[in-house]
N, C-alpha and C positions, 0 to 999 in steps of 0.2 A: 513232444516239440526237444531239439536237442539243446543240451546247454552250451551258452557262449563264453567261450573261456577267452579272457583279455587282461591284458599286463597295463600296469598303471608304471608313469615316468614321474616321480612328484610326490611329497608325503604333506601336502598341505591343506587349509580348510578346505578348497573343491576340489579334493580327491577324496574327502569324507563322504561326497555325496555318490559317488561310486560304491563306496564299500560299506553306505546304508543298503542303498539298492541291492546290491549281492547278499549280505546279512538278510534283508526281507525274502528275495526270491532267490535261495541258495540252488533250486533247482533248475532256474532260469540265467543264472549268471557265476561265475568263478571268476574271482580274481585270483589269478595264478601267481602272483609276485607283484612287488613295488618297487621301484628306485627311491632310495633314500641314502642321497650320496654321506650322509655324516650317520657314521656307526652307532652310536648312542642313540640319535633319534631313532633310526632303525631296530634297534632293539624294543625302544619303548613303543613302537610303532606294531611291531610284532606280537607284542603283549595286549598291546589295547586291540587287534583287528584278527590277530592269529590267521596272520598272513604271512609268506616268506618277504623278505625282503632282500635286495640285492643293491652293490652300490656303483654300479655300470648299467648302461643299456644292454651293451655285449652280453653282459651276466644274465641277464633277465631274455633277452631271447635265447640264448644256449641253452638254457638250465628250466627254464618254463616251458617254453615254446609255446605262447599265445596265438592265438587266431590275428588277433590284430593288439597293437598298443595305443592306450590313453596317454597323450603328453598331460598334465596336470603340473604346468612349470610358470616361472617368471615370463611376459612378455620377449624379454630378450633371447633368452636361452629356447624359445622357441626353434626360431628355424634352423639353425645348426642340429638340433634334434632330429626333426623330422629328414634334414638329408641323410644323418646318420643314419637313422632308420630307412629310408628307402635306399641306402648302401648298401642296407644289409637283408634288403626287399620283404621289409615287414611294413603290412599295411598300418596308416597311423589316423586315429581320431587325434584331432589339436583340439585342446579347450581354445575360447575363444580370447583373444583374436591370434590368426598365425604369425604375427609379427610387429615389431614396437610400431614401427612410423613409415612413413611412403620411402624412403631410399632402399629400407630392409627389407620392403614387400617386395619393393624391384628387383633387389640384387634376389630374393627366394622364389621370382618367377622365373628369373633368368636361369638358375642355376638348377634348381629341380630336374630331375630327368625324368623323360615323357615316361615311362615303367613306373613311377612311385605310384600309389594307392594311395592317396591323401584325402581326407574328409575333415568337416569342422564342427564340434560340437555346438553348435548353433539352439538350445534347445528352447528360444520363445515359440518358433511357430507349433512347437509340439507341447505347449503348456494347456491346459483343458479346453480354457476360457479362448486362450486366442486362437488354439483350433476350431473351436465351433466357429467364432468370429470369421477366422479365413473360410472355411465350408460355406455360410451364408454370402460372405460377399463374391465366393470364383459360384456361386450358384445361379445367377443371373437375378437372383431374387429383387437387387437391388440397380437393376441394371447397369448402366458403365459406372463404374465408379472411377469419379474425378478428385476425390478431398477425402485425406484421414487426415486427423487429429491425434494424436497421439502422446500418450505422456504414462509411459509403461516402462521402460529402460533406460540406460545411458548408451551413448556412441551408437557402436555397432548393432548392439540388440535393438535399440529404437530404430535404425535404419533400414534392417533385415524387414521389421514389422510393416515400416511405411511401404517399403516397395511391393512387399508380397501383399497387400489389402487393395493398394494401387494397382496390381496388375504388371508392373514394372519389372524386366528384367536389366538390361542395360542402355542405359540413355542420359546421354549428355544432363547436368544439370545444372542449375543457378541457386546459389544459397544466400540468403539474407538473415543476418542472426544476431544475438544480443546478450549477455549477461547480467543477470540480477541478483543479491544478495536483501535477505529481508531477515528479522529474527525469527527466531522460531524455539519452543520449550525442547532440551536435548530429550530425542528417546532412547530408545532400543538398540543396539548394535549386532554386532556379530561375538561378542563376549555377555550377552543379556543385558536386563534392563539397567537404568542409570542409579545411580547410586545417591545423588543429591539431584535437586533442581536446579536448573541452569540454564541461563538464557545463549543462543550460539548463533554464528549468521550460518544462513543454509545460501548455497550456492546454485542456482539456477538457470539453465540454459533453454534460450526459446529461438525456433527458427522455422524459416519459410524454406524450404525444400521444392522447388520447381522443375517438374518433366515433361515438361511443353505446355501440354494442357492437363498436365495432371497435378495436385499441391498435395503435399506432406508439411504436414505442422508441426513440430517437435516441439517438447516441453517436458522437463523432469529435471528435476532434484535429486540428490542421493541419498536424502531421509528417505525416499520413497520405499525403499527395497525392507525397511525396518519397521517405520513409521508408526503410528498410532493413529496419527492427526492429518497426514498425510497419503492419500489414496490416489490409486491409480483412473484413467480415463481414456475412454476409445470412443470414436468419433468418425465411423465410417461413411459415406455420402457418394450415392449413385444418382443418376437421373428417376430411379423407380421407388426409391426408398433409401433408408440408412440404419445403421446400428449407431445405436446411443447407450454406451456399456452393455446392459444387459435388456435391453427392450428393442426389438427389434419392427421397424413400421418399411410398409410396402404395399405396392397397388396390385392386386389382383388381376385389376380392369382399373381405367379412366376414372370410373366413378366407385370403385369400391376397394377403400384403402384395409387392410389386415394391419392387426399389430399383436404382436406376439412376444413372448420374454424366452431367455436361458435360464433357466430351471437346475439349479443341482440337484442328484438325488445322489441321497449319501446312505450308506448304510449305519447300524450303531445308534439313530438318534429315536429317542423318545419311544424308548424302552422295545427298539428292535434290535432283536438279535444275535442278526446273522453276522456280524463283524463291527469291524471300524474300519470304513475306507469309502472313496469315491465311487460310485455306480457309473455314474457320465453324467452327460447334461443333457436335458430333453428342451424340445424346441417347438414348441405345440403340441400336437400327440407323439411326436417319431425325436429319435434318438437322434442327436444330432451329433454327437459326442460319445463313446464309450471307454469305458478304463479298460485298457487292455493287460494290465496289471493286477489283477482281483484277485486275490485280497490282500494284497501287498498294505500296506499304512504308511504310503507313502506323500511329500507333499506333491502339489501342482508342479514344482520346478524339479522332484524327484522323476515323478510321473514322465517327462518332457526328456530327462537324461536318460533313464531308461530307453525311452524311445529312441534316442539317437544310440544308444546300443545296438539295439536290434536292427535301426536302420542299416548303420554299418556291418552287422554281420551278415546279412541279406548282399549288400554291396560286395564284400570282400568274396561272398561265397557265387559273384558274380552278377548281382542285381544291379539296379540302378544306383546311379549316385544320388546323394540327395542334398549334397550343402558341399561343393565343392572347394577346394584351396583359393582360386580365382574368386569366385563369389563372396566367399567371405571376405577375403581382401578387397574385394570392390565397395563392400559396407564399411570395414574400417578407415579405407580412403576417404570416403564421405563422411563417416563420424571426425575424421582429421579435419576435412574440409572445412564443415561446420564448426570447428570448435577457432578454425584462424580466423571465419569471417566475423564470429564472436568477439573473439579478441582484437582484430584489426579494426571490427566496425566497418567493415566496406565489403559490399557483395561481392563474392568468388563464383566464378564460372568454371564447370567439374567438366573436361570432359572424358569420356569414355575410353576408361586404358587400354591401352594395346593389347594387354594380356586380357582384356576379358570381350573383345569383339569379335 
């Protein structure tokens, strides 16, 4: 197995996911350099991660010669850097979203050269539980999937899961949405657990996204990413069965119901000495998902990001695209329109953008 050599632009919180992956799997991933524009911050980054930093994208490309570059930068900076790297003929794996708003998306899709090799690191379809759910939803066991209710992630992340579970690629949508706030005890965040108990307001968005005869129900509040008391939820319904979180019900024939569950198999539990990692997810007597990064100690999200890196390397080597710029922009576009519907209190009809047709 060849080692994947890639560079990164940006030295923030999200970049650390890539650094941890490379640290856990040095035989599979090498970060050849990171662009951190501030010299002092670059020196601190070098000390923490033992990797060379650069001040510009051009310096990174010239000196480190990565197979591709990950963009892990603020939304507003992404379009210009995508175009800069495309001009250098360097493949780009952009963090989500690739542009901040609809005008910026339209401009990027107009300006991007045809030869540009750009994919977007949308990790949610590759998280173990969601990958297992997608496998079952696409297997035919549930019949024709017509409804998905998901409380998994915000905006564009939620949209890509709704679309893929429903089997929707590019279709016009009608969106109704509203915002709701409620009190919640403040919980952990990026900086760790809270210092004191306090009540804060939780902002929640609920939306119905209709793709013709298929319905996606979006429901999410930002606390769910870290909260101890707000959990993710998933319901996928077809005419022959459903997924309800970890439980799958379907018909073997019209008189024979089957019920099974997704069961996580972990090494290192209850005295097991294999290591400490996710083996995979069982569905009845079969592996519905196998962790491709054993024995690395990675979170589900890091496993998913590592999958994006491997898929990007395959794409750069002549393989198939896995989540291109147009598709990623479409999901962000849907997320923006959902927020508009919620803020305005009116239904919004969303045509398929010209660059997605």
